[in-house]
C-alpha positions in Angstrom: 2.1 21.2 -26.6 1.2 19.1 -29.2 -2.0 19.1 -30.5 -4.4 16.1 -30.7 -7.2 15.8 -32.3 -10.6 15.8 -30.1 -11.6 12.4 -29.3 -9.0 10.1 -30.5 -7.3 7.7 -28.9 -3.9 9.5 -28.0 -6.4 12.7 -26.7 -8.6 10.7 -24.2 -4.9 8.7 -23.2 -3.3 11.9 -22.5 -6.7 12.9 -20.8 -6.9 9.7 -18.5 -3.1 9.9 -17.7 -3.6 13.7 -16.0 -6.7 12.3 -14.0 -4.7 9.6 -13.4 -1.6 11.3 -11.9 -2.7 14.5 -11.4 -1.0 16.5 -7.9 -0.9 19.5 -6.8 3.0 21.1 -8.1 6.0 20.6 -5.3 8.6 23.3 -4.1 12.5 22.8 -4.2 12.1 21.2 -1.0 9.9 18.5 -2.5 12.1 18.0 -5.7 15.9 17.6 -3.4 14.3 15.2 -0.8 12.9 13.3 -4.0 16.5 13.4 -6.0 18.3 12.7 -2.7 16.1 9.3 -2.2 16.7 7.9 -6.0 20.2 8.4 -5.4 19.7 6.3 -2.0 18.2 3.6 -3.7 20.0 3.8 -6.5 23.5 3.1 -4.3 21.2 0.0 -2.1 20.8 -1.0 -6.0 24.1 -0.9 -7.0 25.8 -2.8 -3.7 22.7 -5.6 -3.7 24.1 -6.0 -8.0 28.0 -6.0 -6.7 26.5 -8.4 -4.0 24.6 -10.7 -7.1 27.2 -10.5 -9.8 29.6 -12.5 -7.0 27.3 -15.4 -6.9 28.4 -18.1 -9.4 24.8 -19.9 -10.9 23.8 -21.9 -13.5 21.5 -20.3 -16.0 18.7 -22.8 -14.9 19.3 -21.4 -11.8 19.5 -18.3 -12.6 16.2 -17.7 -15.0 14.8 -20.1 -11.2 15.6 -16.3 -9.2 14.6 -14.1 -12.3 11.2 -16.2 -12.5 10.2 -16.0 -8.7 10.9 -12.1 -9.0 8.6 -12.0 -11.9 6.2 -13.6 -10.6 6.4 -11.3 -7.6 6.2 -8.3 -9.2 3.4 -9.5 -11.1 1.3 -10.6 -7.9 2.0 -6.7 -6.9 0.6 -5.3 -10.1 -2.1 -7.3 -10.0 -3.0 -6.2 -6.3 -2.4 -2.3 -7.4 -4.2 -3.0 -10.6 -7.6 -4.4 -8.9 -7.1 -1.1 -6.4 -7.0 1.1 -9.7 -9.1 -1.2 -12.3 -12.2 -0.6 -9.5 -11.8 3.4 -8.6 -11.4 3.9 -12.9 -14.7 1.5 -13.5 -17.1 2.6 -9.8 -15.4 5.5 -8.6 -14.8 7.9 -10.8 -18.2 8.7 -11.6 -17.3 9.7 -14.9 -18.3 6.5 -17.4 -21.7 7.5 -17.7 -20.9 11.1 -19.8 -17.8 9.7 -22.2 -20.3 6.7 -22.6 -22.8 9.5 -23.7 -20.5 11.9 -25.7 -19.3 11.7 -29.4 -16.0 9.0 -28.2 -16.1 5.6 -29.6 -17.2 3.7 -26.7 -14.4 0.9 -28.6 -12.4 3.3 -27.6 -12.8 4.0 -23.9 -12.6 0.6 -22.6 -8.8 0.0 -24.1 -7.4 4.1 -23.3 -8.9 3.2 -20.0 -7.0 -0.1 -18.8 -3.5 1.6 -21.0 -3.7 4.5 -18.7 -4.3 1.9 -15.5 -1.7 0.4 -16.6 0.7 3.2 -17.6 0.5 4.4 -13.9 1.2 1.3 -12.3 4.7 0.8 -14.8 5.5 3.5 -13.9 5.6 3.3 -10.3 7.5 -0.3 -10.6 10.2 1.0 -12.8 10.8 3.9 -10.1 11.7 1.1 -8.0 13.1 -1.8 -10.2 15.0 1.0 -12.4 17.4 1.2 -9.0 18.6 -1.6 -9.0 18.0 -1.9 -13.3 20.5 0.6 -14.2 23.9 0.0 -11.3 22.9 -3.6 -13.3 23.7 -2.7 -16.5 27.2 -0.4 -16.1 28.1 -3.3 -13.2 27.3 -6.5 -14.8 25.8 -6.0 -17.9 23.9 -3.9 -20.8 21.1 -6.5 -20.6 19.8 -5.3 -17.4 18.3 -2.9 -19.1 16.3 -5.4 -20.6 13.6 -4.7 -17.8 12.8 -1.7 -19.4 10.7 -3.7 -22.0 9.7 -6.9 -20.1 8.3 -5.1 -16.5 6.3 -3.1 -19.2 4.8 -6.0 -20.7 4.1 -8.0 -17.4 2.5 -4.7 -15.9 0.1 -5.5 -19.0 -0.7 -8.6 -18.2 -1.7 -7.8 -14.9 -4.2 -5.2 -16.0 -5.5 -7.7 -18.4 -5.8 -10.0 -16.0 -7.4 -7.8 -13.2 -10.3 -6.6 -15.6 -10.7 -9.9 -16.1 -11.3 -10.9 -12.5 -13.6 -7.5 -12.1 -16.0 -8.8 -14.6 -15.9 -12.1 -13.2 -16.5 -10.5 -10.1 -19.9 -8.4 -11.2 -21.0 -11.8 -12.8 -20.5 -14.1 -10.0 -21.8 -11.7 -7.0 -23.3 -8.6 -9.0 -22.2 -5.0 -9.7 -22.4 -3.6 -6.2 -20.7 -6.4 -4.0 -18.0 -7.3 -6.7 -16.4 -3.8 -6.1 -15.8 -4.8 -2.0 -14.8 -8.1 -3.1 -12.0 -7.1 -5.9 -10.9 -4.7 -3.1 -10.4 -7.5 -0.4 -8.8 -9.8 -3.6 -6.5 -7.0 -3.9 -5.4 -6.8 -0.4 -5.4 -10.8 -0.5 -3.2 -11.0 -3.2 -0.8 -8.2 -1.9 -0.2 -9.8 1.4 0.5 -12.8 0.0 3.2 -11.5 -2.2 5.1 -10.3 0.8 4.3 -13.3 2.8 5.7 -15.8 0.3 8.7 -13.0 -0.7 9.6 -13.5 3.1 9.8 -17.4 2.9 13.7 -17.8 2.6 14.0 -15.7 5.7 11.5 -17.4 8.4 14.2 -19.6 9.4 17.3 -17.2 9.6 18.0 -18.6 12.9 18.2 -22.1 12.3 21.6 -24.2 12.7 24.0 -23.9 9.1 23.2 -28.0 9.2 19.6 -27.0 8.9 19.8 -24.0 6.4 22.0 -25.9 4.2 19.1 -28.8 4.1 16.6 -26.4 3.5 18.2 -24.3 0.3 19.1 -28.5 -0.8 15.2 -28.6 -1.0 14.2 -25.2 -2.4 17.2 -25.8 -4.9 15.4 -29.9 -5.7 12.1 -28.1 -5.7 13.3 -26.0 -8.8 13.4 -29.1 -10.8 10.0 -30.3 -10.7 8.3 -29.9 -13.7 5.5 -27.8 -12.1 8.6 -25.1 -12.2 8.6 -25.2 -15.7 6.5 -21.8 -16.2 8.8 -19.6 -13.7 12.2 -20.7 -15.7 10.4 -19.3 -19.0 9.0 -16.2 -17.1 12.8 -15.9 -15.6 14.1 -16.8 -19.3 11.9 -14.5 -21.2 12.8 -11.9 -18.2 16.7 -12.3 -18.9 16.3 -11.4 -22.4 16.4 -14.7 -23.7 14.7 -14.9 -27.4 12.1 -17.0 -27.6 10.5 -16.5 -24.5 11.2 -12.8 -24.7 9.4 -13.0 -28.1 6.3 -14.8 -26.9 6.4 -12.9 -23.8 5.2 -9.5 -25.6 2.9 -11.2 -28.0 0.8 -12.5 -24.6 0.6 -9.6 -23.4 0.4 -7.2 -25.4 -1.6 -9.2 -28.0 -3.8 -10.7 -24.6 -4.1 -6.8 -23.8 -5.9 -6.0 -27.6 -7.4 -9.1 -27.9 -9.6 -8.5 -24.3 -10.4 -5.1 -24.5 -11.9 -5.4 -28.2 -13.8 -8.6 -27.2 -14.9 -7.6 -23.8 -16.0 -4.3 -24.7 -19.5 -4.3 -24.7 -19.3 -6.8 -20.7 -17.7 -4.0 -20.1 -20.1 -1.0 -21.0 -22.7 -3.7 -19.6 -21.6 -3.9 -16.2 -21.3 0.3 -16.4 -24.6 0.4 -16.9 -26.0 -2.4 -14.0 -23.6 -0.7 -10.9 -25.3 3.0 -12.0 -28.8 0.9 -12.4 -28.4 -1.4 -9.5 -30.8 -0.7 -7.0 -30.3 0.1 -3.2 -30.3 -2.5 -0.6 -33.2 -3.4 1.3 -31.2 -2.6 4.6 -30.7 1.0 3.0 -34.5 1.1 1.8 -35.5 0.4 4.9 -33.7 3.6 6.5 -34.2 5.7 3.7 -38.5 4.7 4.7 -38.4 4.3 8.4 -38.8 7.9 10.7 -35.7 9.7 11.9 -34.6 8.1 15.0 -31.9 10.3 16.9 -29.6 8.2 18.9 -28.1 9.3 22.0 -24.3 8.6 22.1 -22.9 11.9 23.7 -20.6 13.9 22.1 -17.5 11.5 22.0 -19.3 8.7 20.9 -21.0 10.9 18.1 -17.5 12.1 16.2 -16.4 8.8 16.8 -19.2 7.0 15.0 -18.8 9.7 12.5 -15.3 8.8 12.0 -15.9 5.6 12.0 -18.7 5.1 9.7 -17.0 7.0 6.8 -14.3 4.0 6.8 -16.5 1.4 6.7 -19.0 2.4 4.1 -16.5 2.6 1.5 -14.7 -0.5 0.4 -12.1 0.7 -1.5 -11.0 3.2 2.1 -11.0 0.0 4.3 -8.9 -1.9 2.3 -6.3 1.0 1.6 -6.1 1.9 5.6 -6.1 -1.7 6.6 -3.2 -2.6 3.6 -1.2 -0.3 5.7 -0.5 -3.1 7.6 1.4 -4.8 5.1 4.5 -2.6 6.3 4.9 -4.9 8.8 5.5 -7.7 6.4 9.1 -7.3 6.2 10.1 -6.5 9.5 8.1 -9.0 11.4 8.4 -11.8 8.8 12.6 -11.5 9.1 12.8 -11.3 12.6 10.3 -15.2 13.4 12.8 -17.2 16.1 15.2 -14.0 16.4 15.3 -12.5 20.1 16.8 -10.0 21.8 18.7 -10.1 25.6 17.0 -6.9 27.3 18.7 -4.8 30.2 15.5 -6.2 32.9 17.1 -9.8 31.8 14.7 -10.7 29.7 14.4 -12.3 27.0 11.4 -10.6 24.1 10.6 -12.3 20.8 12.3 -9.5 18.5 9.2 -9.9 16.0 6.9 -7.7 18.3 9.3 -4.7 17.8 6.8 -4.6 14.0 3.5 -3.3 16.4 5.9 0.1 17.1 5.7 1.5 13.7 2.3 -0.3 12.4 0.6 1.4 15.0 1.8 5.3 14.2 1.6 4.6 10.6 -1.9 3.1 10.9 -2.9 6.2 13.5 -2.1 8.5 11.0 -3.2 7.8 8.2 -6.9 8.3 10.2 -5.9 11.2 11.1 -4.5 12.5 8.0 -8.8 11.6 6.6 -9.7 13.1 9.9 -8.3 16.6 8.9 -6.5 16.6 5.6 -9.1 14.6 4.3 -12.2 15.8 5.8 -14.9 16.6 3.1 -16.8 19.5 4.7 -14.6 21.2 7.4 -16.6 24.6 7.5 -19.7 22.0 8.9 -17.3 20.7 11.9 -15.9 24.1 12.1 -19.8 25.9 13.0 -20.8 22.8 15.1 -22.1 23.7 18.5 -19.0 22.3 20.3 -16.1 23.3 21.7 -13.2 23.5 19.8 -10.4 21.8 22.0 -12.9 19.0 22.8 -14.3 18.5 18.9 -9.7 17.9 18.7 -9.7 15.5 21.5 -12.1 13.4 20.3 -11.1 13.4 16.7 -8.1 12.5 17.5 -9.0 9.9 19.6 -10.9 8.4 17.3 -8.0 8.0 14.7 -5.7 6.5 18.6 -7.8 4.1 19.4 -7.8 1.7 15.9 -4.2 1.6 16.9 -4.0 1.3 20.2 -7.3 -1.2 20.8 -5.5 -3.7 19.1 -1.7 -3.1 19.9 -2.4 -3.7 23.8 -3.8 -7.7 23.6 -0.6 -7.6 21.7 1.0 -6.2 24.3 -0.5 -8.4 27.8 0.6 -11.2 25.4 3.7 -10.9 25.4 3.2 -9.7 29.4 3.0 -12.9 30.1 6.2 -14.6 29.6 8.3 -10.3 29.6 6.0 -8.6 31.7 8.6 -5.7 31.9 9.4 -5.9 28.4 6.0 -5.8 27.2 4.9 -2.4 29.4 7.7 -0.7 28.1 6.5 -2.1 23.7 3.3 -0.7 25.0 5.0 2.7 25.8 6.9 2.6 23.2 4.0 2.0 20.9 1.8 4.5 22.8 4.7 7.1 21.6 4.5 6.0 18.3 0.4 6.5 17.7 1.0 9.9 19.6 4.1 11.2 17.1 2.1 10.6 14.1 -1.0 12.6 14.9 0.8 14.8 16.0 2.9 14.8 12.3 -0.2 14.0 10.0 -3.2 16.2 11.9 -1.3 19.5 10.9 -1.3 18.4 7.2 -3.3 21.0 5.3 -6.5 19.9 3.9 -6.1 18.7 0.0 -8.4 18.4 -3.2 -10.5 15.2 -3.5 -10.9 14.9 0.2 -11.1 11.4 1.3 -11.3 9.9 -1.6 -7.6 11.4 -2.9 -5.8 9.1 0.5 -4.4 6.5 -1.9 -2.7 10.0 -3.8 -2.0 11.8 0.0 2.1 11.3 -0.9 2.2 12.6 -4.6 1.4 16.3 -3.5 3.4 16.3 -0.1 6.8 14.1 -0.8 8.4 15.7 2.4 5.6 13.8 4.6 6.2 10.2 2.7 9.8 10.8 4.0 9.1 12.2 7.2 6.9 9.4 7.9 9.5 6.3 6.7 12.1 8.6 8.8 10.2 8.2 11.6 9.1 4.7 11.6 13.1 3.6 11.4 13.6 6.3 14.4 11.1 5.1 16.9 11.9 1.2 16.3 15.8 2.0 17.1 14.4 4.0 20.7 12.2 0.8 21.1 15.4 -1.8 20.7 17.7 0.6 22.4 15.8 1.2 25.5 15.2 -2.1 25.4 18.1 -3.2 24.7 20.2 -0.9 27.2 18.3 0.8 29.7 17.1 -1.2 32.8 12.7 -0.5 33.7 13.8 2.0 36.4 15.4 4.4 33.9 13.2 3.6 30.8 9.7 3.7 32.4 10.0 7.1 33.6 12.4 8.5 29.8 9.1 6.8 27.7 6.5 8.9 30.4 8.3 11.5 29.6 8.1 11.1 26.1 4.9 10.8 25.9 3.7 13.5 27.6 5.6 16.0 25.6 4.2 14.3 22.1 0.7 15.0 24.0 1.6 18.0 24.8 2.5 18.7 20.7 -0.6 17.1 19.8 -3.3 18.9 21.9 -1.7 22.2 21.4 -4.2 24.4 20.0 -3.8 25.5 16.3 -4.8 28.8 15.8 -7.2 28.0 12.4 -8.9 25.8 14.3 -9.8 27.9 17.6 
């Protein structure tokens, strides 16, 4: 290993990257699955590039397409950068130690933001490489310019995210800025996902309407307001002048912001550390201890939900799971499925099946693998089986309760389909609970929620595969099985999944 001078910028950058990307060692099976997944994504990228290469597009249209893709990438990277910037400033809690160390204060901010940028850049390049590499082989080596333009866009997103965080500190204060930044990041991510699905929202219209809409979108590309988008597309495709300007703006802006706003950064850290508690918390701390009688189940439920609600970062990370519904629901708007019961169900309602399961699985991970005090719960004067049941109930209710009104609304027009949809959703919740509750405890507890898949790649691919399987099962049951057969089958599957879920673990007894 290369010996770096302690206190220097490379030494501190290596430390920041190690803290940002730190993960457990994975076994050979995890690496094998990861390699297979990368090859699979390269295959999808090759098919996409092959279809794209058959299109004959004018340069301005090509720039418009890549400009739109660049804006989408910047929005996604900005949402991720906001999350990581807030965590770097407020959550890790080591800035006071760094500022009081012999390190130069002027190096702390650039290194920390550069580490955030590199972390976001690695995930973005991992996905984009599955398309750039086949494009370089099948079309032109010019596709490899993305290995330069994408990091430039990432540095621009990190710079903007830092400016937004400082602006929020000035606007709403250091304590509330954390929550506001988390919410803003979620809004930006959701907005990008919705905007990316606009071309698919009218996929069921007739050819004349689709042609008219396409012409309208093409005419919109000629509007003067779209010139920046076309310029961005020209920079992404490697046009010399726009490419150089993009590099100058991204790198120059990053250096300028980190140098000029370093003192404001230090003040924001000091403000966050010195902010007093809110009046409500002061009143609660000063008042007498009040024991509320909720019963065992109510106490466990309140404990699990309160730990999530009191942490804005964790709350937004859990709610961001709902974003997975966008690629499923939005393209299917207007599409219908003719069920075996003779009803016609809007296909978009099937999106609640994987979303409910993923949400329940995330809450189960927090309740079991991310539990900060498992020994304390293990010694509580409560039967282990009841504690297990109540914690599973705390993870299942936030997913089942919102899904039930959706199914009731669907039942107004298609009652049998709504019943089957609810049973499949219940099966999804139960199976995801059974999968995620059996993951081992992790270092860092609940704070490691955002990195829960880095140490368990198999769980990531398992959850993705399970979502597709359950979605396909719901479609097959609605499409081919009459209710007289589908209802008993789903009841048996739910009973089996519930039995597996409540099967006692040796370590929990």
